[in-house]
BAMI-91163 format. One record per residue (C-alpha): residue number from 1; y, z negated, x. Coordinates in steps of 0.05 Angstrom, whole numbers. Each point is the difference from the previous one (the first is absolute). Layout:
BEGIN
NUM/Y/Z/X
...
This chain:
BEGIN
1/0/0/0
2/70/17/24
3/55/-52/0
4/44/45/-43
5/-45/-15/-60
6/29/-70/-7
7/69/32/-10
8/-22/42/-60
9/21/-50/-53
10/73/-16/10
11/32/-67/-19
12/34/-3/-67
13/60/-34/30
14/34/11/67
15/50/-39/42
16/52/55/10
17/5/75/-11
18/-24/18/70
19/-66/-38/-7
20/-37/54/-39
21/18/51/53
22/-26/-45/56
23/-64/-13/-41
24/-12/75/-5
25/16/12/73
26/-50/-54/20
27/-52/30/-46
28/9/67/35
29/-5/-32/69
30/-66/-32/-19
31/-30/63/-32
32/-48/13/59
33/-10/-72/23
34/-65/-35/-15
35/1/-67/-34
36/-6/-56/51
37/-55/-51/-6
38/44/-59/-19
39/60/-14/-45
40/36/-32/60
41/-7/63/41
42/25/41/-60
43/60/-46/-7
44/16/9/75
45/-5/75/-7
46/47/1/-60
47/50/-45/35
48/-2/44/62
49/13/63/-40
50/54/-35/-40
51/36/-15/66
52/-8/72/23
53/28/26/-66
54/59/-48/-5
55/15/-16/72
56/-4/-74/-16
57/-56/-52/1
58/-24/-21/-69
59/23/-71/14
60/73/22/2
61/22/-19/-70
62/65/38/1
63/0/61/-46
64/-7/65/38
65/36/66/-15
66/-43/61/14
67/41/64/-3
68/-60/46/-13
69/-16/-40/-63
70/69/7/-31
71/3/35/-66
72/47/-33/-51
73/31/-66/-20
74/27/-60/37
75/-66/-24/30
76/-24/70/14
77/-41/1/64
78/1/-75/8
79/-66/-35/18
80/-10/-72/-23
81/-42/-36/53
82/-10/-59/-47
83/-38/47/-49
84/-46/23/57
85/-13/-70/25
86/-11/-34/-67
87/-29/56/-43
88/-13/67/34
89/-42/-19/60
90/-38/-55/-38
91/-16/50/-56
92/-25/52/50
93/-41/-51/39
94/-32/-25/-65
95/-25/71/-12
96/-38/0/66
97/-67/-24/-28
98/4/40/-65
99/-39/65/-3
């Protein structure tokens, strides 16, 4: 199974308007990557790709503006690290063991 499978079902609520774009970018980055053996390893992989995509470690709780994600509105292109730490990454990691 490829890691991208756990990104198929998107959250019903996001932090800010840039978060769905980051979600889809990460899904694409993981399209050809095999699922690791543990949820911890998966979490580390996601956090590493998050940092590559945003230029900031996931522990940096300041909102991040990503120009390539801008489309419309005041929070356009803004990533909410709090969403990723408290909801996004835990949700994805919880999908590790599910077929």
